[in-house]
C-alpha positions in Angstrom: -1.9 -3.5 -29.2 -4.1 -0.9 -27.6 -3.4 0.3 -24.1 -5.0 -1.8 -21.4 -7.7 0.1 -19.5 -7.9 -0.2 -15.7 -10.5 -2.7 -14.5 -14.0 -1.7 -13.5 -15.0 -2.4 -9.9 -18.5 -3.7 -9.7 -20.4 -3.9 -6.4 -23.4 -6.1 -6.6 -26.3 -5.2 -4.3 -24.1 -3.4 -1.7 -26.0 -3.0 1.6 -24.3 0.0 3.4 -23.3 3.3 2.1 -20.3 3.3 4.4 -19.0 0.2 2.7 -19.4 1.8 -0.8 -17.4 4.7 0.5 -14.7 2.5 1.9 -14.5 0.6 -1.3 -14.1 3.9 -3.2 -11.3 4.9 -0.8 -9.6 1.5 -1.4 -9.9 1.9 -5.2 -8.4 5.4 -5.4 -5.4 4.6 -3.3 -4.3 2.3 -6.1 -5.4 4.4 -9.1 -8.8 2.9 -9.9 -11.7 5.3 -10.4 -14.5 3.5 -12.2 -17.1 2.1 -9.8 -20.3 0.5 -10.9 -23.2 -0.3 -8.5 -25.8 -3.0 -9.1 -29.1 -2.3 -7.3 -27.6 -0.8 -4.1 -30.0 -1.6 -1.2 -30.4 1.9 0.0 -30.4 3.6 -3.4 -27.9 6.0 -4.8 -26.5 8.5 -4.0 -26.1 7.5 -0.4 -25.2 10.2 2.2 -23.2 7.7 4.2 -20.7 7.0 1.4 -19.0 10.4 1.3 -17.6 10.5 4.8 -16.4 6.9 4.6 -14.7 7.6 1.3 -12.3 10.0 3.1 -11.7 12.2 0.1 -12.2 9.7 -2.7 -15.1 11.8 -4.0 -14.2 11.5 -7.6 -14.9 7.7 -7.5 -18.4 8.3 -5.9 -19.2 11.1 -8.3 -18.5 9.0 -11.3 -20.2 5.9 -10.0 -22.8 4.4 -12.3 -25.9 2.5 -11.2 -27.3 -0.6 -13.0 -30.3 -2.8 -12.4 -28.6 -6.1 -13.2 -25.0 -7.4 -13.2 -25.4 -8.3 -16.9 -26.0 -4.7 -17.7 -23.1 -3.5 -15.5 -20.6 -5.6 -17.4 -22.1 -5.6 -20.8 -19.1 -3.7 -22.3 -16.5 -5.9 -20.5 -14.8 -8.8 -22.3 -13.3 -10.2 -19.1 -15.3 -10.6 -15.9 -13.9 -11.9 -12.7 -16.1 -12.9 -9.8 -14.6 -12.6 -6.4 -15.9 -15.3 -4.1 -14.6 -17.5 -1.3 -16.0 -20.7 -2.9 -17.1 -21.9 -6.3 -20.8 -22.1 -5.3 -21.5 -25.0 -7.7 -20.2 -23.3 -10.8 -17.2 -24.7 -12.7 -14.9 -21.8 -13.5 -11.1 -21.3 -13.6 -10.0 -20.2 -10.2 -7.3 -17.5 -9.9 -5.6 -15.7 -7.1 -5.8 -11.8 -7.1 -2.2 -11.8 -8.3 -3.0 -14.1 -11.3 -6.1 -12.1 -12.1 -4.2 -8.9 -12.1 -1.6 -10.3 -14.6 -4.4 -11.5 -16.9 -6.1 -8.1 -16.8 -2.9 -6.3 -17.8 -2.3 -8.6 -20.7 -5.9 -8.8 -21.9 -7.4 -6.7 -24.7 -10.8 -5.1 -23.9 -12.3 -4.0 -20.6 -12.1 -6.1 -17.5 -14.4 -6.1 -14.5 -13.8 -7.3 -10.9 -17.2 -8.2 -9.3 -17.8 -8.1 -5.6 -21.0 -9.4 -3.9 -23.1 -8.1 -1.0 -21.5 -7.8 2.4 -23.5 -10.7 4.1 -24.0 -13.3 1.5 -21.5 -12.6 -1.3 -22.2 -13.3 -4.9 -25.0 -15.6 -5.9 -24.6 -18.6 -8.2 -26.3 -16.6 -11.1 -23.8 -13.8 -10.6 -20.8 -16.1 -10.7 -22.2 -17.7 -13.8 -21.7 -14.5 -15.7 -18.0 -14.4 -15.0 -15.1 -15.9 -17.0 -13.2 -16.8 -13.9 -13.3 -16.8 -10.1 -10.9 -14.9 -8.0 -10.2 -16.3 -4.5 -7.4 -15.2 -2.2 -5.6 -17.8 -0.1 -6.9 -17.2 3.4 -7.3 -19.0 6.7 -9.6 -22.0 6.0 -11.0 -21.7 9.5 -11.8 -18.0 9.2 -12.7 -16.6 5.8 -14.1 -13.2 6.6 -12.9 -10.4 4.4 -15.2 -7.3 4.4 -16.1 -5.6 1.1 -13.4 -2.9 1.3 -10.7 -5.4 2.2 -11.6 -7.6 -0.8 -11.5 -4.5 -3.1 -8.2 -3.3 -1.8 -6.6 -6.8 -2.1 -7.4 -6.9 -5.8 -6.7 -3.2 -6.5 -3.3 -3.6 -4.9 -2.3 -6.5 -7.0 -3.3 -4.6 -10.1 -1.4 -1.6 -9.0 1.9 -3.6 -9.1 1.7 -3.3 -12.8 1.2 0.5 -12.8 3.5 3.4 -12.4 2.5 4.4 -8.9 5.0 6.2 -6.8 5.8 5.1 -3.3 4.9 8.2 -1.2 8.0 8.1 0.9 10.5 7.3 -1.9 11.2 10.9 -2.8 11.8 11.9 0.9 14.8 9.6 1.3 18.3 11.0 0.9 21.1 8.9 -0.4 23.7 7.5 2.1 26.6 9.9 3.0 29.8 9.2 1.0 32.6 7.4 2.9 34.7 10.5 3.1 32.1 12.3 5.2 31.7 9.4 7.5 35.4 9.0 8.0 35.6 12.7 9.0 32.9 12.2 11.6 34.4 9.0 13.0 37.9 10.6 13.4 36.3 13.6 15.1 34.5 11.4 17.5 37.6 9.3 18.2 39.7 12.4 18.8 37.2 13.6 21.4 37.0 10.2 23.1 40.8 9.6 23.2 41.7 12.1 26.0 38.7 11.0 28.0 40.1 7.4 28.3 37.4 5.8 26.2 39.8 3.5 24.4 41.6 2.3 27.5 43.0 -0.3 28.0 45.0 0.5 24.9 45.5 -3.2 24.3 41.8 -3.3 23.3 41.8 0.1 21.5 41.8 -1.4 18.0 38.9 -3.7 18.8 37.0 -0.9 20.5 37.4 1.3 17.4 36.2 -1.5 15.1 33.1 -2.1 17.3 32.4 1.7 17.3 32.9 1.9 13.6 30.6 -1.1 12.9 27.9 0.3 15.1 28.0 3.7 13.3 28.0 2.2 9.8 25.0 0.1 10.2 22.3 2.7 9.7 23.7 4.0 6.4 23.3 7.7 7.5 22.7 10.4 4.9 24.9 13.5 4.7 22.5 15.6 6.7 22.5 13.1 9.6 26.3 13.0 9.6 26.5 16.8 9.6 24.0 16.8 12.5 26.0 14.5 14.6 29.2 16.3 13.9 27.5 19.5 15.0 26.6 17.7 18.3 30.2 16.6 18.7 31.5 20.1 18.1 29.1 21.5 20.7 30.3 18.9 23.2 33.9 19.8 22.5 33.4 23.5 23.3 33.9 24.8 26.8 30.6 25.5 28.6 29.3 29.0 27.9 28.1 31.4 30.6 24.5 30.1 30.3 25.4 26.4 30.5 25.3 24.6 33.8 22.6 26.9 35.3 19.5 25.3 36.7 
């Protein structure tokens, strides 16, 4: 089986350049780069799109313009129309999650089609699609803007890709138990002569409470070393500069 290509994002008669830029930004965050525009109201390129894209220039630079939706999806075997309601057309209705799974498993190009900001897709636009994509939303307030709709579908597709969570590489593993025990005993030794564990009939319970509190965060070894450095500094006698206002 040939490798599945990422879906094409098709914006039908978009009205504002800013919204095209925001949609491009939404796309690139989740690895999608192919945007197709059908008769954008203010023409293309649009100077308002660049600033709104916030750096997603590659999407705007590669954007293709078509006169009709049929032309824009002519090479796509699977077309999904995003719309709040069926608009009198009988089509299978999928959630963004279900559509993403279908796109990953399907052979051939897929397109996710989004309508104009004010009115959404027209009945003739939806008629070209194989299925309708509708997100479960508040029945009393269904008002996603264009970029929000794009990011919702793009995010669901990204779950099937090898995208890396930005903060994942910055996290250090928890410190080994040996390091924690050393820190805890150091702290207890400093607290003992200061009467922290009095009355001694409650000393064991106090130690358990302190240990439980300190083990909750799952500190990494740098954090343990930092706290031990603080404790060592507290254990030293004040230097000649300390205590001066």
